[in-house]
DOKOLGU-711941 format. One record per residue: residue number from 1; residue in one letter; x, y, z of N, C-alpha, C, O in turn. Coordinates in steps of 0.02 Angstrom, whole numbers, plus 50000, padded with zeros to 5 digits. Layout:
N
 banu paza  n_xx  n_yy  n_zz ca_xx ca_yy ca_zz  c_xx  c_yy  c_zz  o_xx  o_yy  o_zz
  NUM    a     X     Y     Z     X     Y     Z     X     Y     Z     X     Y     Z
...
This chain:
312
 banu paza  n_xx  n_yy  n_zz ca_xx ca_yy ca_zz  c_xx  c_yy  c_zz  o_xx  o_yy  o_zz
    1    x 50589 49492 47695 50632 49506 47720 50667 49601 47678 50688 49631 47629
    2    x 50648 49605 47748 50620 49692 47750 50714 49748 47725 50766 49742 47693
    3    x 50695 49773 47748 50771 49832 47700 50742 49868 47737 50771 49855 47790
    4    x 50704 49906 47750 50690 49978 47790 50696 49986 47870 50698 49941 47911
    5    x 50700 50073 47881 50754 50061 47951 50719 50097 47964 50712 50149 47931
    6    x 50668 50074 48037 50649 50131 48084 50662 50149 48119 50674 50101 48156
    7    x 50680 50224 48162 50694 50258 48196 50674 50297 48244 50652 50353 48233
    8    x 50677 50281 48281 50611 50350 48353 50670 50410 48336 50694 50413 48280
    9    x 50677 50426 48353 50706 50494 48354 50682 50549 48441 50714 50570 48489
   10    x 50620 50551 48421 50611 50553 48494 50526 50558 48521 50485 50523 48492
   11    x 50510 50593 48565 50421 50591 48591 50418 50636 48612 50466 50660 48643
   12    x 50331 50685 48600 50342 50728 48622 50250 50729 48600 50226 50687 48562
   13    x 50207 50789 48633 50170 50784 48647 50120 50831 48600 50130 50891 48601
   14    x 50080 50813 48568 50013 50857 48531 49987 50881 48553 49940 50868 48590
   15    x 50028 50963 48524 49984 51016 48555 49944 51044 48521 49900 51070 48555
   16    x 49937 51055 48449 49898 51083 48414 49896 51035 48345 49940 50992 48344
   17    x 49839 51040 48272 49842 50992 48225 49913 51003 48188 49953 50963 48163
   18    x 49913 51068 48194 49991 51075 48151 50059 51065 48140 50095 51071 48091
   19    x 50071 51038 48223 50111 50983 48228 50146 50940 48210 50207 50937 48208
   20    x 50085 50882 48186 50085 50839 48167 50095 50830 48082 50105 50778 48051
   21    x 50089 50922 48048 50099 50910 47990 50172 50943 47978 50201 50949 47924
   22    x 50183 50954 48011 50288 50977 47997 50337 50939 48030 50393 50954 48051
   23    x 50293 50863 48032 50363 50837 48043 50348 50751 48048 50290 50745 48068
   24    x 50363 50716 48042 50367 50613 48050 50345 50583 48103 50373 50533 48125
   25    x 50295 50610 48127 50249 50561 48190 50183 50524 48177 50140 50534 48134
   26    x 50187 50480 48225 50118 50441 48219 50125 50457 48288 50167 50469 48331
   27    x 50019 50444 48273 49994 50494 48357 49972 50435 48391 49935 50397 48359
   28    x 49983 50424 48434 49961 50379 48504 49882 50398 48543 49888 50457 48558
   29    x 49831 50382 48560 49780 50392 48588 49785 50389 48642 49846 50394 48644
   30    x 49763 50383 48723 49754 50322 48761 49704 50362 48824 49684 50415 48799
   31    x 49685 50356 48876 49634 50374 48923 49665 50411 48975 49693 50385 49023
   32    x 49656 50494 48961 49676 50525 49030 49653 50496 49082 49596 50474 49091
   33    x 49726 50497 49137 49694 50462 49196 49650 50507 49236 49638 50562 49213
   34    x 49632 50495 49276 49551 50517 49332 49620 50561 49386 49678 50572 49370
   35    x 49592 50575 49436 49637 50643 49480 49678 50583 49538 49650 50532 49557
   36    x 49731 50598 49552 49776 50571 49593 49782 50501 49570 49784 50463 49618
   37    x 49787 50454 49484 49796 50426 49484 49851 50410 49418 49881 50456 49389
   38    x 49857 50341 49401 49897 50355 49341 49873 50288 49265 49849 50231 49266
   39    x 49889 50320 49226 49857 50259 49151 49937 50276 49131 49968 50328 49145
   40    x 49961 50211 49090 50022 50160 49068 49973 50133 48981 49922 50101 48967
   41    x 50016 50161 48953 50020 50128 48895 50062 50090 48856 50093 50132 48823
   42    x 50086 50019 48834 50152 50040 48823 50105 50014 48731 50047 50000 48719
   43    x 50161 50018 48693 50158 50029 48607 50197 50033 48577 50239 50077 48581
   44    x 50194 49951 48501 50262 49932 48447 50208 49971 48421 50148 49976 48436
   45    x 50270 50014 48353 50274 50017 48311 50303 49979 48231 50358 49997 48211
   46    x 50278 49947 48205 50285 49901 48163 50332 49940 48094 50326 50001 48098
   47    x 50368 49923 48044 50346 49949 47985 50323 49883 47934 50330 49822 47937
   48    x 50288 49935 47882 50263 49874 47830 50275 49844 47786 50320 49808 47805
   49    x 50262 49829 47721 50301 49874 47656 50213 49868 47645 50181 49824 47672
   50    x 50187 49915 47606 50123 49889 47553 50122 49933 47494 50154 49983 47478
   51    x 50058 49884 47456 50088 49889 47366 50062 49959 47331 50076 49974 47273
   52    x 50010 50011 47390 49994 50047 47372 49997 50145 47428 49982 50151 47488
   53    x 50012 50184 47395 50008 50226 47446 49962 50244 47474 49905 50260 47458
   54    x 50027 50238 47576 49936 50223 47601 49972 50307 47624 50026 50336 47616
   55    x 49886 50326 47668 49851 50389 47666 49903 50380 47737 49935 50331 47757
   56    x 49894 50466 47772 49924 50473 47856 49864 50486 47866 49827 50526 47836
   57    x 49846 50434 47934 49785 50444 47964 49811 50534 48007 49865 50544 48034
   58    x 49779 50564 48003 49783 50663 48059 49739 50651 48106 49689 50616 48101
   59    x 49760 50685 48157 49739 50687 48212 49724 50731 48264 49768 50711 48303
   60    x 49697 50773 48293 49671 50820 48341 49711 50802 48406 49728 50750 48435
   61    x 49720 50871 48415 49718 50824 48516 49746 50921 48535 49782 50964 48508
   62    x 49693 50912 48611 49699 50992 48624 49742 50999 48679 49781 50952 48671
   63    x 49759 51029 48734 49782 51046 48789 49783 51002 48841 49743 50955 48840
   64    x 49826 51008 48894 49838 50945 48911 49766 50953 48973 49759 51007 49002
   65    x 49730 50910 48983 49710 50965 49083 49750 50988 49120 49805 51011 49104
   66    x 49723 50982 49179 49790 51027 49227 49800 50962 49274 49765 50915 49291
   67    x 49870 50985 49288 49897 50931 49306 49908 50847 49306 49905 50800 49345
   68    x 49923 50861 49235 49924 50798 49176 49983 50812 49187 50003 50866 49208
   69    x 50017 50761 49171 50096 50750 49145 50083 50688 49131 50039 50649 49148
   70    x 50158 50683 49075 50142 50632 49010 50228 50598 49011 50273 50640 49014
   71    x 50240 50554 49010 50336 50529 49040 50352 50485 48999 50294 50492 48979
   72    x 50369 50452 48971 50385 50399 48921 50456 50359 48927 50507 50384 48953
   73    x 50452 50281 48894 50486 50259 48898 50525 50225 48824 50481 50196 48793
   74    x 50581 50221 48795 50579 50180 48735 50604 50135 48754 50647 50143 48797
   75    x 50585 50052 48724 50642 50010 48723 50709 49999 48673 50715 50014 48613
   76    x 50758 49966 48722 50834 49954 48647 50761 49904 48605 50719 49860 48616
   77    x 50797 49967 48534 50758 49916 48437 50832 49873 48432 50890 49893 48424
   78    x 50798 49790 48442 50833 49756 48435 50792 49701 48331 50794 49650 48297
   79    x 50766 49768 48338 50751 49744 48255 50746 49828 48242 50727 49872 48281
   80    x 50775 49834 48156 50758 49890 48148 50685 49934 48117 50678 49992 48097
   81    x 50651 49893 48123 50587 49880 48081 50545 49877 48142 50485 49882 48129
   82    x 50560 49870 48216 50493 49871 48261 50522 49946 48326 50576 49954 48354
   83    x 50480 49975 48327 50494 50018 48395 50442 49986 48469 50389 49962 48448
   84    x 50448 49984 48533 50411 49939 48582 50422 50022 48609 50459 50063 48582
   85    x 50383 50033 48662 50383 50074 48727 50332 50093 48809 50288 50057 48831
   86    x 50342 50119 48822 50283 50147 48866 50278 50194 48880 50329 50229 48873
   87    x 50225 50221 48904 50170 50307 48930 50152 50303 48950 50113 50258 48962
   88    x 50170 50375 48986 50140 50347 49063 50120 50429 49079 50158 50478 49077
   89    x 50058 50427 49092 50013 50474 49110 49992 50501 49141 49937 50520 49123
   90    x 50019 50527 49219 49957 50560 49275 49954 50613 49313 49992 50661 49310
   91    x 49926 50608 49337 49870 50675 49316 49866 50665 49440 49837 50625 49476
   92    x 49915 50733 49456 49901 50750 49510 49870 50798 49555 49882 50859 49554
   93    x 49834 50773 49589 49766 50768 49630 49780 50880 49655 49836 50906 49648
   94    x 49750 50901 49668 49731 50937 49665 49715 50967 49762 49719 51025 49781
   95    x 49702 50920 49797 49710 50915 49857 49695 50866 49877 49638 50843 49868
   96    x 49766 50820 49930 49695 50715 49932 49640 50723 49994 49628 50756 50045
   97    x 49612 50660 49946 49542 50667 49975 49527 50587 49958 49551 50548 49918
   98    x 49485 50581 49998 49464 50487 50001 49393 50483 49974 49365 50428 49976
   99    x 49363 50531 49950 49309 50526 49884 49299 50516 49848 49263 50562 49828
  100    x 49303 50470 49800 49329 50461 49749 49279 50527 49692 49225 50557 49692
  101    x 49332 50522 49654 49271 50594 49586 49241 50561 49538 49252 50506 49565
  102    x 49211 50546 49490 49200 50484 49451 49167 50543 49382 49109 50566 49379
  103    x 49244 50559 49315 49234 50633 49262 49223 50560 49211 49248 50504 49216
  104    x 49180 50584 49167 49187 50560 49069 49254 50558 49079 49283 50606 49105
  105    x 49284 50507 49062 49343 50475 49037 49368 50542 48973 49330 50577 48939
  106    x 49421 50542 48976 49428 50612 48918 49523 50552 48894 49560 50513 48924
  107    x 49520 50585 48818 49584 50542 48777 49636 50598 48747 49612 50647 48716
  108    x 49693 50592 48754 49753 50607 48761 49753 50588 48686 49716 50557 48648
  109    x 49806 50620 48684 49852 50627 48573 49923 50636 48572 49944 50680 48534
  110    x 49973 50596 48613 50015 50615 48631 50081 50603 48563 50082 50544 48546
  111    x 50104 50622 48547 50168 50600 48470 50236 50581 48443 50286 50616 48433
  112    x 50220 50479 48429 50282 50519 48438 50318 50506 48376 50291 50468 48336
  113    x 50383 50535 48361 50409 50567 48316 50441 50524 48301 50434 50478 48341
  114    x 50491 50506 48243 50545 50460 48213 50559 50470 48156 50554 50527 48135
  115    x 50583 50410 48109 50632 50448 48066 50556 50438 47993 50501 50410 47992
  116    x 50597 50477 47945 50511 50483 47870 50527 50401 47871 50572 50360 47879
  117    x 50418 50412 47850 50435 50303 47848 50487 50325 47741 50485 50377 47709
  118    x 50517 50270 47728 50513 50262 47675 50472 50268 47614 50427 50306 47631
  119    x 50462 50251 47549 50440 50245 47513 50416 50164 47503 50456 50117 47500
  120    x 50334 50157 47499 50344 50121 47518 50314 50041 47570 50295 49983 47566
  121    x 50326 50093 47611 50302 50086 47685 50259 50094 47683 50225 50120 47638
  122    x 50239 50063 47764 50220 50125 47827 50198 50084 47903 50207 50029 47929
  123    x 50168 50147 47916 50189 50125 47999 50129 50089 48037 50078 50122 48027
  124    x 50114 50020 48087 50073 50023 48106 50096 50015 48168 50147 49985 48186
  125    x 50040 50058 48213 50028 50030 48274 49970 50004 48330 49910 50011 48320
  126    x 49994 49976 48383 49996 49907 48415 49994 49949 48492 50036 49977 48527
  127    x 49929 49938 48496 49929 49983 48590 49894 49947 48631 49845 49920 48605
  128    x 49904 49935 48713 49865 49909 48758 49891 49977 48785 49930 50025 48781
  129    x 49805 49926 48837 49838 50017 48890 49791 49987 48977 49736 49959 48978
  130    x 49825 50000 49027 49765 50003 49105 49747 50069 49071 49777 50095 49024
  131    x 49675 50102 49112 49674 50174 49145 49701 50167 49230 49717 50120 49267
  132    x 49696 50230 49235 49667 50233 49314 49699 50161 49360 49664 50123 49394
  133    x 49768 50156 49352 49822 50101 49368 49828 50077 49453 49852 50028 49483
  134    x 49793 50142 49471 49779 50119 49553 49697 50098 49590 49670 50083 49643
  135    x 49689 50106 49544 49612 50051 49553 49605 49998 49518 49662 49979 49504
  136    x 49555 49951 49487 49523 49891 49448 49552 49910 49376 49537 49959 49341
  137    x 49617 49837 49358 49596 49854 49309 49596 49786 49298 49583 49743 49340
  138    x 49624 49770 49186 49678 49720 49195 49724 49705 49208 49728 49737 49260
  139    x 49808 49659 49200 49858 49643 49225 49903 49688 49182 49897 49657 49129
  140    x 49937 49729 49170 49965 49764 49138 50070 49761 49133 50111 49796 49163
  141    x 50084 49698 49078 50197 49714 49121 50215 49726 49062 50223 49694 49010
  142    x 50219 49768 49076 50302 49823 49060 50346 49799 49037 50372 49830 48991
  143    x 50374 49741 49054 50435 49723 49038 50440 49674 48995 50486 49633 48989
  144    x 50359 49682 48943 50348 49664 48873 50396 49708 48833 50440 49687 48795
  145    x 50377 49793 48851 50392 49804 48807 50484 49902 48797 50511 49949 48768
  146    x 50474 49841 48867 50568 49909 48892 50641 49857 48995 50655 49837 49051
  147    x 50647 49869 48948 50710 49837 49006 50730 49871 49067 50743 49925 49041
  148    x 50742 49880 49124 50764 49928 49167 50822 49979 49144 50840 50035 49162
  149    x 50840 49942 49104 50898 49983 49059 50889 50056 49048 50910 50113 49057
  150    x 50832 50004 49013 50823 50058 48944 50785 50149 48988 50781 50202 48956
  151    x 50765 50143 49062 50740 50197 49093 50781 50249 49097 50759 50300 49122
  152    x 50864 50245 49067 50937 50303 49107 50866 50362 49060 50833 50406 49088
  153    x 50860 50339 48970 50865 50333 48945 50763 50409 48921 50732 50444 48881
  154    x 50766 50390 48971 50649 50442 48995 50650 50453 49005 50697 50457 49044
  155    x 50574 50513 49006 50564 50585 48984 50524 50611 48995 50473 50588 48971
  156    x 50519 50659 49025 50446 50708 49072 50435 50736 48988 50473 50779 48967
  157    x 50375 50705 48940 50342 50765 48865 50308 50825 48913 50350 50871 48911
  158    x 50276 50837 48937 50229 50875 48930 50226 50891 49037 50242 50849 49079
  159    x 50209 50942 49048 50180 50928 49103 50195 50932 49160 50243 50898 49179
  160    x 50154 50980 49215 50238 50994 49299 50255 50937 49326 50225 50883 49322
  161    x 50292 50948 49347 50336 50879 49417 50339 50867 49446 50367 50903 49487
  162    x 50313 50799 49471 50282 50758 49542 50350 50771 49597 50406 50745 49600
  163    x 50309 50833 49644 50399 50838 49682 50388 50778 49751 50339 50744 49768
  164    x 50443 50782 49772 50489 50755 49799 50481 50661 49762 50453 50624 49802
  165    x 50495 50637 49717 50512 50589 49647 50531 50591 49633 50545 50645 49607
  166    x 50581 50513 49618 50636 50502 49524 50577 50532 49467 50530 50565 49490
  167    x 50581 50519 49387 50584 50530 49335 50557 50473 49372 50504 50466 49402
  168    x 50628 50416 49358 50594 50304 49360 50589 50296 49418 50644 50270 49429
  169    x 50565 50298 49467 50549 50286 49530 50435 50318 49469 50380 50289 49472
  170    x 50452 50371 49435 50344 50386 49431 50359 50299 49365 50352 50239 49374
  171    x 50375 50329 49326 50363 50242 49291 50361 50181 49301 50321 50141 49278
  172    x 50430 50167 49357 50396 50087 49392 50341 50060 49423 50318 50003 49422
  173    x 50315 50135 49465 50286 50125 49501 50243 50123 49473 50203 50084 49499
  174    x 50219 50152 49414 50164 50175 49332 50142 50099 49337 50087 50080 49359
  175    x 50191 50058 49315 50192 50012 49296 50206 49957 49361 50160 49917 49363
  176    x 50229 49952 49385 50213 49918 49455 50125 49908 49493 50096 49862 49523
  177    x 50108 49964 49477 50045 49970 49496 50001 49948 49426 49958 49908 49445
  178    x 49999 49953 49390 49957 49926 49308 50002 49836 49310 50015 49823 49251
  179    x 50018 49797 49340 50072 49760 49353 50014 49694 49391 49984 49647 49365
  180    x 50018 49717 49451 49998 49704 49508 49957 49708 49548 49958 49677 49602
  181    x 49899 49762 49523 49835 49782 49562 49823 49818 49642 49842 49872 49665
  182    x 49798 49781 49661 49817 49817 49728 49852 49766 49780 49840 49767 49840
  183    x 49887 49731 49755 49949 49711 49789 50029 49742 49777 50073 49740 49734
  184    x 50015 49774 49857 50069 49835 49843 50157 49821 49856 50188 49776 49884
  185    x 50173 49874 49826 50245 49851 49809 50296 49900 49825 50260 49938 49856
  186    x 50366 49933 49828 50403 49943 49872 50392 50043 49870 50382 50074 49922
  187    x 50395 50074 49804 50383 50123 49795 50310 50153 49824 50304 50210 49846
  188    x 50257 50107 49821 50165 50132 49829 50165 50160 49878 50130 50129 49917
  189    x 50198 50232 49914 50187 50234 49961 50211 50340 49939 50193 50397 49952
  190    x 50254 50306 49906 50300 50349 49899 50268 50403 49837 50267 50464 49832
  191    x 50238 50332 49780 50212 50380 49719 50119 50382 49713 50076 50388 49669
  192    x 50126 50372 49784 50012 50382 49775 50053 50462 49837 50029 50517 49823
  193    x 50086 50462 49873 50103 50530 49894 50084 50624 49859 50060 50679 49871
  194    x 50141 50557 49781 50153 50617 49755 50102 50627 49718 50094 50688 49715
  195    x 50057 50596 49683 49999 50624 49651 49936 50604 49703 49892 50562 49701
  196    x 49953 50648 49745 49919 50636 49821 49849 50649 49814 49806 50692 49822
  197    x 49858 50586 49795 49798 50473 49828 49806 50509 49902 49825 50564 49923
  198    x 49779 50448 49930 49764 50452 50014 49835 50380 50020 49823 50325 49997
  199    x 49895 50395 50049 49940 50378 50098 49977 50394 50139 49970 50449 50166
  200    x 50028 50349 50156 50054 50334 50261 50099 50312 50235 50112 50301 50175
  201    x 50128 50303 50288 50194 50279 50296 50198 50247 50389 50170 50265 50441
  202    x 50247 50193 50371 50243 50160 50431 50338 50105 50461 50355 50046 50471
  203    x 50359 50149 50461 50440 50110 50441 50460 50125 50526 50446 50172 50562
  204    x 50498 50063 50538 50513 50009 50595 50594 50025 50605 50633 50038 50560
  205    x 50602 50023 50650 50680 50020 50687 50625 49979 50749 50566 49990 50763
  206    x 50692 49912 50786 50711 49845 50822 50701 49910 50903 50722 49967 50915
  207    x 50669 49875 50931 50711 49900 50994 50765 49885 51033 50796 49834 51016
  208    x 50796 49940 51114 50865 49912 51115 50883 49866 51173 50934 49847 51202
  209    x 50776 49853 51175 50805 49827 51253 50756 49775 51262 50759 49736 51309
  210    x 50706 49773 51213 50652 49729 51209 50624 49678 51152 50583 49687 51106
  211    x 50668 49614 51175 50671 49558 51107 50641 49572 51057 50612 49626 51058
  212    x 50637 49542 51011 50582 49534 50980 50522 49585 50961 50463 49572 50950
  213    x 50558 49648 50962 50508 49713 50987 50518 49741 50904 50574 49735 50879
  214    x 50482 49760 50877 50505 49820 50806 50405 49901 50851 50347 49913 50867
  215    x 50495 49924 50837 50449 50025 50864 50414 50075 50787 50452 50115 50758
  216    x 50332 50063 50762 50367 50112 50726 50322 50168 50709 50269 50160 50740
  217    x 50320 50231 50666 50278 50273 50707 50235 50284 50628 50260 50285 50572
  218    x 50168 50292 50647 50132 50264 50581 50080 50393 50550 50046 50441 50569
  219    x 50139 50349 50472 50085 50434 50478 50023 50432 50414 50019 50373 50396
  220    x 49979 50472 50377 49956 50468 50350 49932 50559 50301 49939 50611 50333
  221    x 49906 50560 50227 49889 50636 50237 49826 50655 50188 49804 50686 50140
  222    x 49816 50599 50250 49719 50632 50273 49718 50611 50309 49763 50571 50319
  223    x 49646 50623 50384 49612 50637 50427 49608 50559 50431 49582 50529 50384
  224    x 49638 50520 50496 49629 50429 50488 49590 50453 50543 49575 50508 50566
  225    x 49574 50372 50558 49542 50338 50629 49553 50280 50637 49535 50258 50691
  226    x 49576 50249 50605 49626 50194 50664 49651 50165 50596 49634 50180 50538
  227    x 49709 50105 50626 49759 50095 50563 49780 49996 50560 49789 49969 50615
  228    x 49785 49957 50502 49828 49880 50539 49879 49849 50490 49891 49857 50430
  229    x 49900 49816 50534 49993 49802 50504 49969 49695 50511 49959 49650 50551
  230    x 49975 49714 50426 49962 49632 50415 50038 49600 50419 50088 49624 50391
  231    x 50036 49543 50459 50108 49497 50467 50115 49484 50390 50067 49501 50356
  232    x 50168 49458 50361 50183 49408 50334 50156 49330 50341 50124 49318 50392
  233    x 50164 49284 50299 50141 49200 50317 50207 49182 50383 50188 49156 50436
  234    x 50258 49192 50378 50306 49194 50389 50271 49213 50489 50252 49180 50538
  235    x 50277 49254 50477 50300 49293 50561 50190 49319 50603 50134 49314 50577
  236    x 50204 49332 50641 50149 49315 50697 50158 49373 50777 50194 49383 50826
  237    x 50100 49397 50743 50112 49453 50835 50138 49430 50884 50159 49373 50872
  238    x 50150 49456 50964 50101 49427 51026 50094 49469 51065 50063 49457 51116
  239    x 50117 49524 51055 50058 49580 51086 50084 49662 51049 50138 49659 51018
  240    x 50064 49700 51050 50072 49791 51029 50034 49808 51059 49986 49775 51078
  241    x 50052 49885 51075 50026 49929 51115 50054 49985 51052 50098 49981 51009
  242    x 50003 50040 51072 49983 50137 51021 49972 50182 51111 49953 50149 51160
  243    x 49983 50231 51113 49966 50274 51170 49945 50318 51097 49996 50345 51075
  244    x 49908 50328 51070 49857 50322 51033 49833 50314 51013 49812 50338 50960
  245    x 49820 50275 51045 49764 50233 51037 49728 50146 51069 49758 50140 51122
  246    x 49695 50100 51063 49687 50037 51104 49746 49997 51035 49776 50023 50988
  247    x 49741 49949 51052 49780 49895 50981 49750 49827 51023 49744 49813 51083
  248    x 49728 49781 50936 49697 49727 50991 49712 49708 50903 49702 49728 50845
  249    x 49758 49628 50959 49794 49570 50867 49718 49531 50868 49673 49535 50910
  250    x 49720 49507 50828 49705 49438 50768 49701 49419 50722 49722 49458 50679
  251    x 49673 49345 50694 49683 49336 50664 49638 49338 50596 49584 49366 50586
  252    x 49672 49303 50561 49637 49314 50470 49665 49242 50457 49720 49224 50478
  253    x 49607 49187 50406 49606 49134 50384 49678 49107 50364 49726 49124 50328
  254    x 49656 49049 50412 49742 49011 50413 49805 49047 50420 49851 49045 50379
  255    x 49802 49096 50498 49837 49103 50484 49838 49161 50549 49821 49219 50539
  256    x 49857 49139 50609 49868 49168 50693 49901 49214 50713 49961 49220 50703
  257    x 49858 49260 50748 49861 49334 50758 49936 49371 50736 49989 49388 50763
  258    x 49902 49371 50669 49954 49387 50601 49958 49463 50580 50000 49492 50545
  259    x 49863 49500 50637 49841 49569 50615 49859 49605 50686 49863 49587 50745
  260    x 49869 49677 50640 49860 49701 50730 49825 49771 50650 49836 49789 50592
  261    x 49752 49788 50747 49710 49851 50732 49742 49894 50796 49761 49870 50849
  262    x 49743 49974 50775 49740 50029 50809 49707 50055 50793 49706 50075 50735
  263    x 49632 50081 50865 49610 50131 50835 49616 50158 50904 49619 50143 50964
  264    x 49613 50225 50841 49642 50274 50869 49561 50332 50956 49503 50345 50941
  265    x 49584 50345 51009 49542 50377 51021 49519 50434 51028 49480 50450 51073
  266    x 49543 50480 50973 49530 50535 50922 49546 50516 50836 49573 50464 50815
  267    x 49526 50560 50804 49550 50553 50705 49608 50581 50744 49613 50614 50796
  268    x 49645 50560 50707 49697 50588 50668 49689 50647 50629 49641 50654 50592
  269    x 49730 50690 50634 49728 50708 50554 49781 50723 50515 49831 50737 50549
  270    x 49789 50725 50448 49856 50729 50424 49916 50716 50429 49929 50765 50464
  271    x 49949 50699 50425 50054 50708 50432 50056 50715 50501 50103 50740 50532
  272    x 49975 50680 50538 50012 50683 50630 50041 50623 50637 50028 50584 50590
  273    x 50101 50588 50713 50139 50553 50714 50084 50515 50732 50032 50537 50754
  274    x 50098 50454 50722 50055 50369 50764 50091 50327 50808 50045 50295 50832
  275    x 50122 50315 50825 50151 50285 50878 50134 50227 50880 50075 50218 50862
  276    x 50174 50165 50900 50174 50074 50868 50226 50053 50900 50285 50071 50906
  277    x 50181 49997 50924 50256 49961 50968 50205 49865 50928 50145 49849 50927
  278    x 50248 49840 50910 50246 49776 50891 50301 49704 50931 50334 49690 50881
  279    x 50314 49680 50959 50314 49602 50958 50282 49557 50893 50229 49548 50862
  280    x 50371 49529 50895 50341 49487 50823 50385 49425 50834 50438 49443 50860
  281    x 50382 49370 50826 50362 49308 50796 50382 49283 50749 50344 49294 50701
  282    x 50450 49235 50730 50531 49251 50770 50526 49330 50726 50493 49364 50688
  283    x 50589 49328 50767 50622 49388 50762 50643 49431 50684 50685 49414 50642
  284    x 50602 49486 50685 50620 49531 50612 50704 49540 50569 50758 49530 50597
  285    x 50698 49555 50518 50728 49540 50461 50739 49631 50428 50701 49677 50444
  286    x 50792 49636 50386 50783 49724 50384 50702 49729 50351 50651 49763 50356
  287    x 50742 49649 50300 50668 49661 50251 50597 49629 50295 50587 49568 50295
  288    x 50550 49675 50330 50517 49668 50328 50463 49662 50290 50429 49713 50297
  289    x 50431 49610 50239 50369 49602 50236 50296 49636 50247 50261 49640 50196
  290    x 50267 49665 50314 50214 49666 50328 50190 49721 50284 50231 49760 50262
  291    x 50126 49728 50269 50087 49782 50240 50024 49815 50294 50010 49785 50346
  292    x 49990 49874 50277 49971 49917 50337 49923 49946 50298 49929 49964 50239
  293    x 49867 49949 50341 49834 50003 50304 49785 50024 50336 49764 49985 50379
  294    x 49734 50120 50328 49733 50197 50336 49661 50151 50331 49641 50117 50285
  295    x 49626 50167 50408 49569 50207 50407 49546 50259 50392 49590 50301 50394
  296    x 49492 50284 50374 49495 50364 50345 49429 50357 50414 49410 50310 50450
  297    x 49406 50443 50407 49362 50452 50457 49267 50415 50441 49223 50412 50484
  298    x 49263 50402 50400 49210 50335 50389 49209 50268 50381 49172 50224 50362
  299    x 49245 50274 50397 49291 50170 50408 49300 50150 50365 49293 50088 50364
  300    x 49328 50192 50281 49355 50152 50238 49435 50114 50223 49486 50149 50222
  301    x 49437 50047 50213 49493 50056 50229 49535 50090 50165 49532 50048 50120
  302    x 49561 50129 50149 49644 50111 50109 49700 50081 50131 49714 50056 50185
  303    x 49740 50089 50060 49785 50050 50059 49796 49985 49972 49793 49995 49912
  304    x 49812 49913 50024 49882 49908 50049 49935 49943 50034 49946 49952 49974
  305    x 49987 49977 50090 50056 50002 50109 50124 49933 50107 50105 49879 50128
  306    x 50181 49936 50089 50206 49906 50107 50269 49947 50193 50317 49986 50194
  307    x 50243 49922 50228 50289 49969 50284 50372 49945 50272 50384 49891 50244
  308    x 50409 49974 50288 50476 49945 50317 50522 49918 50348 50510 49910 50408
  309    x 50559 49905 50335 50616 49859 50398 50680 49894 50441 50717 49937 50417
  310    x 50685 49875 50489 50702 49904 50532 50780 49905 50519 50803 49849 50526
  311    x 50851 49976 50492 50886 49963 50452 50955 49898 50528 50964 49883 50587
  312    x 50992 49884 50428 51035 49840 50457 51095 49871 50481 51138 49837 50508
């Protein structure tokens, strides 16, 4: 039975090799995210007994790359000898681009500060991670490391803050992206926009005069040539129209008339408001589960993003 206790005091970024020597800490090395992306790393520290004196590992760390920030949340300790938590590294791009930039993966060292390791014990570190969560990656479940109530104690360890988004939303969005891969989630557009990744929004309101009609305005942070809206399995479109271009309704496999595509008369610059009207069957509810996609000037589909439904 283990009697020693491990208490995490705080989390900090290792900025120089000397910092680790002055404090009881364990270095964690994670993959730095590429531009307009994020890395999620789940960690577990276990206190285990050793027969001989364990040698502490040392690690060197460089300063943070430009535009990279580190966030963290620690789960409530259920056992005195085990601590779990999640690190989120985000990299806000200098500008929105739809062209992928491939760079050599860089490693970051984050220092987990904790109470001194009792004599006769050592710390073991278990680490799982999903690099570049907005791209292709293995599913990663943050729920294995913390609960939503633990977000109250989350914090930013280093780097510049992201504009227009809260700390809790950053961590929750990074975790949602890591878990679901290409599937959209509620704050995906907000998260991508804060990172300067290609993103857009399409809020809808119910028409006051036309039954089952919803009106929306799409905007993108990049030059768009077209955009599409995909209905959920319970709805279909009976008509659509947009003064910004031509709108056509088509079907996807196993679902009739569920896809509306607006081809713009001319490519629209970033921030341009693009109105759209859709007649939906059956009538829509405030929880409108449609997805929409933007197409850049090179005809690449970017998304999916969630629309927001009409207010109650």
